[in-house]
N, C-alpha and C positions, 0 to 999 in steps of 0.2 A: 545608739549612735556609734558608727564605726570610725576608724581613723580618718578616712577621707571627709566624712561629715564633720568631724571635730575640727579638722584643719580649715574646712570651708567656713564653719561657723566663726572660728577665731578671725579668719581673714575678713569676713563680712563685718565683724564688730570693729576691727581696726580701720577698715576703709569706709565705714559708715559716715554719713554727713555729720558735721560737728553738732548740729542740733540733736541728732539721735544719740551721739556719744555722751553728750552732757545731760541726758535725761537723769533726774534724781532716781536713786535706787532704793532709798528709804524714806519714810515719812519725814524724818528730821531734815532731809536734804531739800525738801520741797520749799520753794519760795513763793510767798503770796497765798491767797485763798484761805486766810486765817478764819474767815467767817464760817467755813464749813469743815476745815481740817485743823483748826487750832486745837491745842492739847486738851481743852475742856469741852470740845464739841463732840456731838453724837457720832459723826462719821469716823473721827480719829479714834474714839474709844472702841467702836465696833471693829475697826481694822486691827487695832492692837490686840483686842480680845479674840480675834479670829471668829467673830460672830456676825459677819456681814450678811445682810439680806439683800434682795434685788434692788438695784438703784439705776437711775438714769442720770448721766452727767451731761449737762447742757451748757453750751457757751460758745463763743466765737473761736476761730482757729488760733492755735498757739498759746492757749491759756493753761494747758496741762491736763486735758481730759485723758488722753492716752497715757501720759506720764503717771497719773494717779492710778490708772488700771494696772500699769506695770509694777508700781510700788505694791499694790495689793497682791499681785502675783508673787512678788518676792517675800511678802510678809506672811501670807496665809499658808496653812498646811493642806488646803484643798487643792485638787487638781485644777489647773488653769488652762483654758482653751480660748483661743482668739480667732475670730473670723471678721472679715471686712464685708459689709453688706453690698459694696459696689461690685464684688466678684463672686460672693458665695451664693449658693442656691439651696434648695430644700434638701438635696442629698447630703450636703455638708452638715446641715443642721441635724439630719437623721443620724449621721455618724457620731456626732458629738453627744446626742441624747442617748444613743445605744451604749456608748462608752461610759457616760455618766451613770446609767442604770447599773452597769456592771461594777463600777467603782463603789457605788452606794450599797448595792446588795452583797457584793463579794468581800469588800474590804472596809465598808463603813465610812468611806471617804467621800466628801462632797465634791462637786465640780462647779467651778465658776466659769461661766461663759461670757467672754467679753465680745460684744458686737460693736465694731466701729462703724460710724455712719448709719446707725440703725434706722434712720428715717428713710434710707434708700430701700428698705424691705417693703414690699407691698403688703396689703392687708392680709392676704392668705398666709404669707410667710410669717408675719407677726402673730397671727392667730395660731399657727402651728406650735408656737412656744408656750402658749397659755397654760395648758394642763401641766406641763413639766415645770414651769415656774411656780404654779400654784401648789403642786404636791412636793416641791423641794428637790426634784430630780436635778435641776440646775439652779444655780444662783446667777441671775442675769445682771450684767453690767452693760448698759447701753450708753454709747457716746453719740451725741448729735450736735450739729451747729444750728439746727432749726428748732423752733419752739416745739417741745414735745406735745404740748396740748393741741397743736395743729397736726403734727406729723406722726404721732405714735398712737396706736389704738387705745381707746379709753380703758378697755378691760386690762390691757397690759400695764397702763399707767396706775390703775387702782391697786395693782399688786407690787408696785415699786415706789421707792422714795425718789423724789426728784431733787437734785442738787444743781444749782446754777453757779457756774464758775465765771467770775468776772474777769475782764481784761486786767493784766498785771499793771501795777503802778510803775511810774518812772523809776522809783527807788528799787522796786523788785527787779526791773530790767538791769539797772546798774549793778545790783548784787550779782546777777547771773553773768554779766560781762566781766566783772572782776574775777569771779570764780573761774571763768573760762581761761583767762590768761594765767591763772595760778595753778591750774589742774593739769595733771598728766593726761587725763582724758580730753583735755581741751587743746590749747595751742602752746603750752609751756615748752614742749620739745622743739618748737620752731624758734625759740629765743625771741619771742615777740613781746612787745609792750604797746600800750595805748595811752594817749594823752587824755587828761580829764575832759578837755574840750570835745574830743572825738567821742569819748564814752557818753558824755552828756547828750551830744547830738544824736547818736544812735538810739539811746534810751528814749529820747523824746519822739523821734520819727518812727520808731517801731510801733507806736500807738497801741501798747499793751500786748503785742504779739512777740513772745520770746523768740520764736523761730525766725522771724524776720531779722531781728538783731543778730542772732548767731549766724545766720546765713551770710549776712553782710561781713561779719568778722572773718568767717572762713574765706570768703572771696578776697578780702583785704590781705590776709596773711599769705594766701597761696599765690597772689599776683604781685605782691610788693617786693621789690629788690632790697636785700639787706643793705644797711648803711656801712660806712667804713669800719664801724665797731663790730660788724658781723651780726647785728641784731636787726629785726624787722620792726620798724616804727610805724604804728598806725596813728596818723595825725588827722586833723579835721578834713584836710583836702582829700586824703585817701578814703576816709569814711564817706564823704559826700559822693565820691565817684562810685562807691560800692553799693550805695542805696540811693537811687535817683530821686525818689520823692516818696512822701508819705502815702501809703496805700489807703484808699478810701474804703472802709469796711461797709459794704452795702450790697445786699442781695435783693434784686427786684421782686423776688417772690417770698422773701423771708422776713424775719423780725425787723431787721434794720430798715427795710422798705416801709413797713407799717409804723415803726417808731418815729422815723424821720418825718413822714408826711403828717403824723399826728402832732408832732412838735411844731411843724410848720403851721398847721391849722390853728392850734391852740395859741401860738404866738400872735397870729392875726387877730384872733378873738380877744386876746389879752392886750391889744393895742400896743404891741412892741414891734415896730417896723424893723428895728435892728436885728432881733432874733428871727423875724420872718424872712428877711433877706439872707441871713446867714444860713438857715436851713434850706432855703431855695438854692443857695450856692452849693451846699453839700450834695443835694440831689442832682444838680446839673453836672457837677464834677464826676459823679458816679455814673452818669449816663442815663438818668431817669428820662422817661418819655415826656417831652414837653406838653404833649396833649393831655396826658394824665394830670400833670400839675395844673394846667389851665382848667380842666374840668373840676378839680377840687376847689379851685378858687371861685368858680361860678357858684358852687354850693355854699362856700363860706360867705360870699358876698350877700347871699339871700338869707342864710340861716343866722349869721352872726351880726350883720349890719342891718339888713332889711330896709324898712322905710325910714330909719333914722338918717340914712343917706341913700336915696334911691339911685344916685349916680354910681354907686358901687357895683351894682349888677351890670350897669351899662359898660363900665370900665372892664369888668371881668369878661363880659361877652365880647367886647372889642378885642381884648387880649387873646381870647380863644381863637378868634378868626385870624388875627394878625400872626400868631405863632405858626399857624398852619401854612400861611402864605410865605412867611419870611424864613422860617427854619433857623437852626442854630448856625453860627454862634450869636447872631443878632437877636434872636428870640429871647435870650437871657435878659436883655435890657427891657423888653416889653413886659416880661414876667415880673421883673423886679419893680417896675413902675406900678403894675397892678397890685402886687403884693403889698407894697408900701402904702398905696392908697387905701386898700381894704383895712390894713392894720391901723392906719391913722384916722379912719372914719369913726364917727360916733356909733355906738353899738346898741342894737335892740334885736332880741329874738322873738318879738311879739308875733310875727307871721308864723314862725316855726311852732311856737306854743299853740297858736290858734289852729293850725291845721292838724296838729297832734290831737288836740281836744275834739275837733270836729270829726276826725276819723274814728276816735273812740266812741263818740256819741252815735255815729252812724252804725258802728258795730253793735252797740247796745240797743238802739231803738229801731234799726231796720229802715225800710223805705217809708218814712212818714208821708202822708198825703200833702202835696203842695196846695196851699190855699187857692181856692177856685179863681179868685180875682187875679192871681199871678199866672195862671195857666194860659196856654197858647190860645189866642182868640183870632188868629189870622184866617181861619177857614170858614166857609159858609155853614151856618147852623151852630157855631160855637156859642153865640149869645144865648140861644135856646137851651143850651146845656149848662148855662151859668158860667161858661169859661170867659174870664176877663171882666165879668160884670163886677163893678165896684172898685176897679183899679184906679188909683189916684196918680195921674201923670205928674211927676215931680216938678217939671218945668212950668206947670200951670199955677204954682204956689210961690209965695214969697220966699226968697233965698233959694229957690229951686229945690225945696225940700218940704216933705209932708210926713207927719208922724204916723205912717202906715206900718202895720205889722207885716214883716216879710218872712219870718221863720214860721214853721208849722206850729199849730196851737200847742202841741205837747211839749215843745221846747222853747216857747216864745220868750222866756225870761233868761235863757242861757246867753253867756258872753263867750265869744270865740276870739275876736281880735281886739286886743287892748293896747293901744299905742302908749308909748312911754313919754315922759316929759324930757326928751332929749333929741337933739338934731331936728330933722324934718317932722318926726312924729309929734314933737311939741306943737308944731304948727297944725298938724292934723287935729289934735285935741282942741286947740284954740278955735279952729274952724267949726268943729261940732258944737262947742259952747256958743259960738256966735250965731248959729242958726237955731239954737234952742234945743238941740238934741241931747237928752239925758244929761243935764248940767252937772248933777252930782257925780255921775260916773266919769265924766270927762273933766272934772275939776282938777286944777293944777295940784300936783303932789311933788314936793321936793325930792328928786332922785336920791339925795344924800340921806334921806330919812327912811330908807328901806325899800323904796320902789314898790315891788309887787306884793308886799306882805298881805294885802287884802284880797289877793286872787283866790277864787273859790275852788281851785283844783291844785293838785300836787304838781310841782314843777318836775320835769323829767331829769 
């Protein structure tokens, strides 16, 4: 580094955003993430002992992935190289690998390669790293906001340890805010202070993202006129102006998308309309496609409610049509009505379990012959072939039912659809008993006594 590079580097550090200036430089300065870098944890010990192996750091923005990588850079004796997958290409990787070979062969020094946004690398770029990670030429630290099990090659994952960083707690953010106002790297030189009310507001609305809170503080300090005492006072009003609203952490193709829709479906299945409407609100606030939500409710209405309340699928289907025609913002009301209905309906997954078993049976037994008396008899000569001969027309019998066998002989004793003693399915069972259809099978069973424990197949 020559004199001009040195001056430029110092100036860049001085003029860097507050969030960058306040990055912890040692392990002991890191706030939060005690689950993975507490003093008794594996990663902490590995960093302290300078015995780090390849790792993937996974978590939402602002939780300290890059910070932890920088701390490792300050702690280790290995060479540290950083690339960002959004702009780096294969040539950049080749240069790092060549340098790492020289360092290891000529000086016995290891090289740590930190790849930010590693999920942006395509399969070929990730595959290029495999042999060098495996033979120890480079120690990989990958950082990603996306689930690595979806976005990082399995071969690379098998050679790395995955550490999930969680959103910082409100207390963690409050600690960072206080540190910012007390540190020379922070805003101490501006003679600034913050009220407890403002700090509490910023810590809450940051939603676990330290960068969001520090960016708001920086904006507040730089745009607030000093008081008569010459100090900059950041109160609640100033804090509210500098961070307009809580950012909804939601990626339509990432973890938050799948986690939120899963919570929505499970809340409806668990008969919690409050939670169902809440998760619906989160998805709508984040801009989720209303058609996608409606489709998932159609599935839930059938899979989770089924014939315990046949109206559920009707409500869901009407909702799907209505949101297409109405659009947002009014579609939110229609979606909420349908979600609340499905969540409040009695539950049965008998139809779901039935089709699962039926398809497994078909896979196992193949195309079993249809009994001849059930085969098509509408064409000339069918009777001569035995088609339809012996068929008992149900409407010609008492209760419009006859005890004829409809399943193929090989599986004639199998059960596929078993209604529950709940909601409308309770009436279905009562109907079967009333016409004399398998009274033992359709006998009433108190749902509170275990429900389906007698089922002859494993529940999914």
